[in-house]
N, C-alpha and C positions, 0 to 999 in steps of 0.2 A: 230310951229317945236317942242313947248317941247310935246306938246301933244301929237302928230305924232312918237316922240321919245319914248313915257310913252308906249303908241300902243300895238309899232312894241317888248318892253321886256318882255311886258306883253304872244304879239303871240306864240313869243321864245321861254318863260316862260314853255305856257305849253305842245308844241312841246320837251323839254327837257323831259317836266314827261309823255308825250305820248311814247318815245325814250326807254325809263326807262320797261328793262322787267323786271319783277319778281320775282321769282321762286314760286314755288308750295306752298302753307301756310302747314309747318310738323305740324302743331296743328288747326284741322280744332274748334274751335266751337262753335257749331253750339245752336238756341237757345233746349233746353229739357223740358220736359211736368212736371211743377212745378206742385207744389198744387195747386199753383196762376192762374195759366193756365186754369188744370183740373176742378178750381172749375167755374172760364167767361166759358166755352167750354159748363157747366152743366147749369148754365143760359141759354148763349144762345139755346140752345135746349129745354129751359122750354121754353122760348119767340116762337119759330119757332111752337112749337105743339098748342099752346093759339095762333097764327092766325092763324092758318089751321084748329081747334077747333071753332076759333067765325066766316067764314068765313061758316067752315059747316051748324052753327046752324044760321045765319042768326039774328048774331046779332047787334052792337048799332051797325060797324066797317061794315056791309054792305049797311049799311042806310048812313053813310058820303060817303060811296063810289059814292056811286048816286050821292049824293048833291055836289058832287065835280065836279064829272061828269059831272050835271047839271046848275054849277056854267061858264065848260068852261074855263078856262082859256088864252086858245093861242085867245077867241076873247076878253076879257079883256087886254090884253097887246100884242097887235101883232106887235109893234117896236122894240122888240126882238125873233119873230118867225121867221129869216130869221139866227141869232145867232143861236139858241137852236138844228138849225135842224146841225148846223157843230158838236154842244158843242154834240150834243149827240154819237155823230160818236166814241169819246171816251169808252163807256159801247159794241160795237160791236164788236166784236171775232175776226172775221176775222180782224182790220186793227192792233187792240190790239198788240195782241198774234203776227202781222209779226214785230213790234217797239223791243216791248220789245226784243223779240223772238233772234236782230238784236243787241242789246245790251246787254242780257246778255252770250250774242255766244262772240263778241269779250274780254271781259272778263272774259269766259272760257277760252277759249285762252287765255291771258294775263294770269294769275292766274296757265295755267296745272292743274284744275282743270275742271270737270264734272259734278260739282254737282249745278249751276247755272240752269243750262241746264236742266236738270233728274228732279231738282225740281221743276221746275216752266213746265212741262211735265205729274211731280206727279198732281201737281194744280187742270191740265186745266183736265185732265183726270180726279178727282175728282167731277170737279167742270160739271163735260158734264155727266155724271152718276148719282149727286142725283139730281143735277138740270130735265136732260133731262126724267129720271126718272116722279120727281116729276108733271113738268106740260105736259105729257103724260098718268098720273095717276087718277091725277081728271079733266083736259080736263076745263078749265074757260075759256067760250069767255070776251074778252075786250068791253072796251067803248062800240063802234065801229060799233059793232056787237051782241051787247046786248038787248035781244026780253022781256024778261017781267023785267017789270019798282019794284024793288024793292025784284026780286031774287038775289042769290048770281052767277046763271049763273055758276057751275060747273056741269058735264061729261055733256060736248055741243060736246066735238068737238075743246074743240081750244089749246091752250099753252104756254097762258101766263101769268101762277101761279103757281111759283114766278117767277117775271121778269128776266128775261137774260141777261138783257143789268145793273144793281142794279149791278149782282149776278156777271159777267163778272168784274168789273169796280174794284167793293170788290178785289178780288184776282188778276186780274191782274197790279194789280194795290197798293197791298197791296202783294207783295211779292216780290217786289223792296223796304220794308224794311224789312221784315221777312230775306229776307237779307245780309242788308245792311252789311260793316264791324268796322262799329264806336259806341256809343250809340248816337252821335250827329246823324252824318246821318240817323241811327234806326228813332230817333225822328222828324226829318223834312219829310222824308221821310212819316211816319208816321202819319203828320198830312195834305199831301197836298190828299195821297188817299185819307182819313178820307174824306178831300174836295168834293174832283172829283165825286167820290160813290154817294156822298150826291149827288151833282149837278148835276148826270148826271139819275138818280132816281126820283127827282122831276120833272128835263126835261122830262120824258118820261108821270111823270102826267100832264104838260102842256102839251103836243102834243097832249094828245085825248088818247094814244095809250096800255095805263096801267092802273088799280086803284091801290088806294096806299094801299091796303092791299095788293097787287106783289112787289110794292114795298118795303112797308116792308120785307115782306116776303125774296125776293131778297138780303137786304140786313144780314138777319139773314142768309140769307143759304151760299154768304163767305164769311162771319169769321168763322161763323163753316169750311170751308173749313183750311184761314191760321191756325186760329184754333190750328187744325188736322195734320197740317202737320208735324210735330216733334216724332209720330206714324212713318212716313215715313222714318223718315232718315238712319236708318236703312237698310231696304231695297233698298236703293238710293246705300248710301255707298258701300252695297255687291255691283249691278249693276256696278255700276263707276268701282272697281276692276275688276271688268266680261271683260268691252269695252277696259279698258288700257290694260290688262293681250291679251288679243287678239290683237291690236295694237303694243305692242309689240312681242306678235311673228309673225306677220307679216312681220315688219319690219325686223325681226331675219331669216324668211324665202325667203326674197329678197333677200338681200344681203350678203346673207351664200356663200361657193363658196370651191371646195375643197379643203380637208384638205394636205398640201404639204406633203409625205411622209419621217418620221425621220427617218435620215440615221443612219442607226444602228453597233456599234464600231468594227472592223477588226482588227484582231487579228497579232499582229507583225510578226509570223510565218509564216502566208499569207501570206503578204506585199514583205517576201521577196524571193527573185528569188530564184527556188532550184538550189544549186550544185553542179554538180555530183563530184564522188571523183573518187584522181588522179590516175591514173594508177602504177603501186606497180614497176616497172623502172626508174619514173622520182619523184621519194620519195627523193629530195636533205636531206641530215643533214647536219647541222649549222658549217660551220668550229673552228677550236678550237680558245678560246679566252685569248689575249697570251697582258697582262696588258704589258703598256706605264711610264715609271715615272713619274711621276708630279715634281711642288713643293710642293704640298700644301697633296699628298701622288698619290695612283698607279688613272693611270686613264684609264678606263673603254674602250673598243668600248662597240658602243651601240648591243645591242640586242633580244632578246624576254623582256627578264625581266626589260631592264638597259634597264630608258631616256638614251637619247640622252645629251653628257656633263657631267654624274652625279662622281664624285667625291668621293674616298670611302678612305678611310685609310688602311694604310700598316700591316699588318697581318705580322706573326714570319712565317715561312716559314713554312709549314706542317699541321698549324693547318685550325682550321675550323670554319667554324664564319652560325651559323641559317639566312634562307637566309629569316624568321620574326624577327630576331633581329631591332626593330629599330638602323641608323647610326650617330652618335653624334655628334654634330657639330666638327673643327676645332677646335673653338679659346676652347669647354672644351678639345679636347685630348691633345692639344695643352701645358694649364695648369697645365694638369696632366704630365705629361712630356710621354708619352703612344705616342707621334707624332715628329718623331725630323723630323727637314729640313732637303734634301740632298743637298748635297755641289754643288752649279753653277758649 
């Protein structure tokens, strides 16, 4: 029961981590073409050229290729033949490209970035161009099709130099280490990709499909592509920006609707209905204003300029008060003696 609970908790923990939706990394820190990487690239390129020259000159390396071929490893250890037939699939371009593309596509979707897929596409493009051009340019025959013992079998119409399985294993599994987000993950993936690429190359020698020099050149070719990937980072960043901008433009075009008309302000004079002038014979004059005595002053009837019920203080007969003069309060006038109460 305890084991089942622990397993259930682990499974729930895994799915909880998968359910999290990470944001696109704000600051991407891709590997740069440092001095150390440039030196390693130069050494690998020198090794690559040395292998090509050694095979072209039919040196001791070619003799060793023939010795390994006559040894026939697949006959020395036949018990591992069935397993190695499946293991060599890890170097075939089709199945490995599908697996790695599926993983990197899921990662790109989760992180909202196209960099993993674009970098893998750039690596495969470089692999096809460089390795394919070398294969067709040198045209070396494999061990099963060799015609002259001790010869390098160059320019005979073959396509095995360098080994495509080996170079593909280095690039396909090495790109996972290149795109790792943490140093710990990068170290472990680098070790795993090295083991896979070494074993796949030796498996092709065991099966007799490649010379040993083919495998050496395949390792060098794949490593050169991985070391040259930082030079592709600026181009990949530009392509990603263009693709994302095109996607946003398509989304905005699909969801765009006709803009609503903005209501314009209407003048107040236009909103009021026009009034026809009254005839001259119907114009009425205001009735004479008569004041009524009140307790605190004179109460004027409501008029066009006097609010209803407003009281005004009594003024002497014949005096005139300006209409704009402020009317003082009753209490203030009463204190000054200017207002006298009317007898009840």
